[in-house]
C-alpha positions in Angstrom: 0.0 0.0 0.0 1.1 3.5 -0.9 -0.5 5.8 1.8 0.5 8.9 -0.3 -1.4 7.7 -3.3 -5.0 8.8 -3.8 -6.3 5.4 -5.0 -5.9 2.6 -2.6 -7.7 -0.3 -4.4 -10.0 -1.0 -7.3 -12.5 -3.9 -7.3 -16.0 -5.1 -8.0 -18.8 -4.8 -5.5 -21.5 -7.3 -4.8 -23.7 -5.9 -7.5 -20.9 -6.3 -10.1 -20.1 -2.7 -10.4 -16.5 -1.5 -10.6 -15.7 0.4 -7.4 -12.7 2.2 -5.9 -11.4 2.7 -2.5 -9.5 6.0 -1.8 -7.1 6.9 1.0 -7.9 9.2 3.9 -5.5 11.8 2.4 -7.4 11.7 -0.9 -10.8 12.2 0.9 -9.4 15.2 2.8 -8.0 16.7 -0.4 -11.3 16.2 -2.2 -13.2 17.8 0.7 -10.8 20.8 0.6 -11.4 21.2 -3.1 -15.2 21.0 -2.6 -15.2 23.8 -0.1 -12.8 25.9 -2.2 -15.2 25.4 -5.1 -18.2 26.3 -2.8 -16.4 29.6 -1.9 -16.2 30.5 -5.6 -19.8 29.2 -6.1 -21.3 31.6 -3.5 -20.1 34.5 -5.7 -22.2 33.4 -8.7 -25.0 31.4 -7.0 -27.6 34.2 -6.7 -27.1 35.2 -10.4 -27.6 31.5 -11.5 -30.7 31.2 -9.3 -32.2 34.5 -10.7 -31.6 33.2 -14.3 -33.1 29.9 -13.5 -36.3 31.6 -12.0 -36.7 33.6 -15.2 -36.2 30.6 -17.4 -38.4 28.3 -15.3 -41.2 30.9 -15.6 -40.8 30.6 -19.3 -41.3 26.8 -19.2 -37.7 25.7 -19.2 -37.7 22.2 -17.6 -34.0 22.1 -16.8 -34.3 25.5 -15.0 -37.3 24.3 -12.9 -35.4 21.1 -11.9 -32.3 23.2 -11.0 -34.4 25.5 -8.9 -35.7 22.5 -6.9 -32.1 21.5 -6.2 -31.1 25.0 -5.4 -33.9 25.5 -2.9 -34.0 22.1 -1.2 -30.6 20.5 -1.7 -32.3 17.4 -3.2 -29.9 15.3 -5.3 -30.2 15.6 -9.1 -31.4 12.0 -9.7 -30.6 9.7 -12.6 -32.2 7.2 -14.9 -29.2 5.0 -14.8 -29.7 1.5 -13.4 -27.5 1.2 -10.3 -28.5 -2.3 -9.4 -30.1 -1.0 -6.2 -32.8 -3.0 -4.4 -35.2 -0.1 -4.5 -35.6 2.8 -7.0 -34.1 6.0 -5.7 -35.4 9.4 -6.8 -34.0 12.9 -7.2 -35.1 16.2 -8.7 -35.1 14.9 -12.3 -36.8 11.7 -11.5 -39.2 12.8 -8.8 -42.8 11.8 -9.3 -46.0 13.5 -8.5 -46.8 11.0 -5.8 -43.6 12.3 -3.9 -44.9 15.9 -3.6 -47.7 17.5 -1.7 -48.3 21.2 -1.8 -50.4 23.0 0.9 -50.4 26.8 0.5 -46.7 27.9 0.7 -45.6 24.6 2.2 -44.3 21.7 0.1 -43.9 18.2 1.5 -41.6 15.7 -0.2 -41.6 12.0 0.7 -39.4 9.7 -1.4 -36.7 7.2 -1.5 -33.2 8.7 -2.1 -29.8 7.4 -2.7 -28.9 4.1 -1.0 -32.5 3.5 -0.2 -32.8 6.3 2.4 -36.4 7.3 3.1 -36.4 11.1 2.8 -39.2 13.4 4.2 -38.6 17.0 3.6 -40.7 20.1 4.3 -40.0 23.4 2.5 -41.7 26.7 3.2 -41.2 28.7 0.0 -44.2 30.4 -1.7 -42.6 30.6 -5.1 -41.5 27.0 -5.2 -44.8 25.8 -3.9 -46.6 27.8 -6.6 -44.3 26.3 -9.3 -44.7 22.7 -8.0 -48.4 23.1 -7.7 -48.7 24.1 -11.3 -46.5 21.1 -12.3 -48.7 18.7 -10.4 -51.9 19.7 -12.2 -53.1 16.9 -14.5 -50.3 14.5 -13.5 -50.8 11.0 -12.3 -49.0 9.7 -9.3 -46.2 8.0 -11.4 -45.7 11.0 -13.7 -42.4 12.9 -13.2 -42.4 16.5 -12.2 -40.0 17.6 -14.9 -39.5 16.4 -18.5 -35.7 16.4 -18.4 -32.6 14.4 -17.4 -29.6 14.9 -15.2 -27.4 15.4 -18.3 -29.7 18.1 -19.6 -29.7 20.0 -16.2 -25.9 19.9 -16.0 -25.8 21.3 -19.6 -28.3 24.0 -18.7 -26.2 25.0 -15.6 -23.1 25.3 -17.8 -25.0 27.3 -20.4 -26.2 30.0 -18.0 -22.7 30.7 -16.6 -22.2 27.9 -14.3 -19.2 26.4 -16.0 -17.0 24.7 -13.5 -19.9 24.2 -11.2 -22.3 21.2 -10.8 -25.8 20.8 -9.5 -24.3 19.2 -6.3 -22.7 22.6 -5.5 -26.2 23.8 -4.8 -26.6 20.8 -2.5 -23.4 21.6 -0.7 -24.5 25.3 -0.4 -27.9 24.4 1.1 -26.3 21.9 3.5 -23.6 24.4 4.6 -26.0 27.3 4.9 -28.4 25.2 7.0 -25.6 24.0 9.3 -24.3 27.5 9.7 -27.7 28.9 10.6 -28.1 26.2 13.2 -24.9 27.0 15.1 -25.4 30.8 15.0 
């Protein structure tokens, strides 16, 4: 073993997927990079959100999905088969049955990554209005957005988010929430 190397081992997991194990030093370096990127992200985040709001109001599916991520920190979601025992959902794969809107309050109840049951409540009048409109006429199994994770990433890049990823919004939400709880 080389404890200075980033990659410690490569193998195949129980589901037959190629997987890698990284050293503690690698994890620390990646964490430092993530928070350095977050620092830069905070300088452009508000502009990206404002643009996404305008585009979502004009019917842009990718913008609407990105707004959900930006406001809640929900993962992006993917159609890829991960071999998981249960179907996981995220912003781009979330179905109408996972969302309930009451006034300015939105309730989310779905299975996330690694089969984790997620129940989330959001109080945001604008998001509730947007989601209520998206729920109209949809059956329980219909998705909220007609888009994909790849399209949302492309949209983010196209509006000036080059170098950033939807998960940067997730990191921002989590960090902001943690900060507000300790203040």
